N, C-alpha and C positions, 0 to 999 in steps of 0.2 A: 286670279289674284297673283299667282306666282309668275304668270307670263309677263307682268309688268316689272318684276324684279330682274334686273340685269346688272352685270358688272362691266364697267368700261375697261378699255385696255390700260388706261392710266391707273385705275384701281388695282388691276392685276399686277402691274409693275410695282406699285407701292407695297402690296402684300408680299410680292416676291422679295423686295428689298428687306423688309422687316423679318421675313423668314430666313434670309441669308444672314442677317445680323444675329438672329437667335442661333443659327447653326454655327456661326463663328464663335459665339459665346460658349457653346457646348464643346467645340474643338479646343478652345483656349482652356476651358476647365479641365478637359481630359489631358491636355498637354501639361498643365500645372500639377494636377493631382496624381496622375499616373506616371507619365514619362519623366518629368523633371523631379518628381519626388523620389522615384526609384533610382535615377541616375543624376544626382545634382551636379551641375558643372562647378568645378573647383570647391565642392562641398558646401555651396551656398544655395539658399532657398530663393528661387526666382518667383516673382509674382506678376504675371502678365495680365490678369483679369482687370485690375484697376486701369491699366493702360488702354485696354480695349474699351472700357466704359467711358473713359474720358475722351478717347478719339471719336467714338460714336456720338457722344453728347456735343462735342465741339462741331462735328460735321453736320449733325441734324438739328442743332439748336437746343435751347434750354427746355423747351416744352416736350417735344417728342423724344429727344435724347435723354432728358431727365426722367421721363416715365420709363424708358428702356433701362436706364441705370438703376432706378428704384426696383423695378421688377427683377432685373438681373441680380442685384445685390440680395434681394429676398430669396431668389432661387438658389443663389450661392450659399446663403445662410442655411436654408433648409436642406441643402445637400450635405451638410456636415462639415463645412469649412472651419478651420481653426479661428476662433473668435469671430465667427460670421455675424453675430449680433452687432458687433461694432461696425462691421462693414456695411450693414444696412443703414446705419446713421452717417458714416463718414463718406462712403463712395458716391451716393447720389448728390449729396451737398457739394462735395468737391467737384464732381463732374458738371453740375449746373453752374457753379461759380466760375469754372474754367470756360464754359461755353459763353457765359455772359461777358467775361473778361475778353475772350478772343473776339467776340462779335462787336463789342462796343469800343474797346481800346486798341486791341491788336488786330491781326488778321487771322484767318483760318488756315494759314499755311503750316508747313512742317515745323519750323523752329518754335513759334509760339505754342503750338500743340505739344511739342517735345518738352518745353519748359513747364507747361501746365501738368503734363503727365508726371514729370519728375517731382513737382511739388505735391501733387495729390498722393502719389505713391509713397513719398517720404513721410507725409503726415499720417497716412494710413498705417504704415509699418511702424512708425514711431509711437503712435498711440497704442498699438497692440503691444509693443515692447514695454511701454510704461505700465500698462496693465499687468503684464507678466512680471515686471519688476516689483510692482505693488503687491502682487500675490506671492512673491518670493519664488517665482518659477524661473528666474533668470538673474544674471549678474550684469553690472554696468559695463564690464569689458566685452560682453556679448554684442553690444550695440556697435562698437567700432570694429569688432572682429568678424561679425557675421551679418548683422542687419544692414548697416550702411553699404558694405560691398555688394550685398544682395540687391539693394535698391539700384545701385549703379550698374550692376550686371544685367538687371532686368531691362534697363533702358537700351540694351543692345537689341532686344526684340522689338523696340518701338518703331523703327522704320518699316519692318515687315507688317506690323499691325496697322500702321498708318496707311500703307499702300493697299492693304486688304479693305480697310474701311472706305478709302477713297474709291476703290473699284466697285464696292457694293453700293455706294451712294449714287453712282452713275446709272445703276440699273433701273431706278424708279424715280418718279416725280415726287413733289412735295404733297403732303396730305392736306386736302382741302375739305372742310365740312360743308 
């Protein structure tokens, strides 16, 4: 019975592609939680994980990319991220809507993906800020002094993440049932 089970070269490439996406998520999480948290540039908190999730979702489509975004956001929440439970709700929805928007109205090129990443990152960080403000853990001046510049500075990492996702996407074919 096991002799009839074989994996084609295309299936190997697809498995390799999603493994590389998972490895890039882990590297991005390590970058965010270890390196950038210990040595924040200009004293600002950078958030590259939403950028990666949106880029993967736009590149892979709303179905496969959306599942990856949901599982990644769940993994990020379970790893102990700050307000990770909100990320489970916001990031997959934002990534899927970005993929649908880029595939139906815009193109899957750099500039539309950049704008989608900016919007999703701004919504994600703004909702977390509003919750902190509601729980009296922040002040309104914190948004313009730290959160908004942090969103804009995070976008500096966007070209690198976009090129990484574009290179990983070329390794495997689409997944066919």
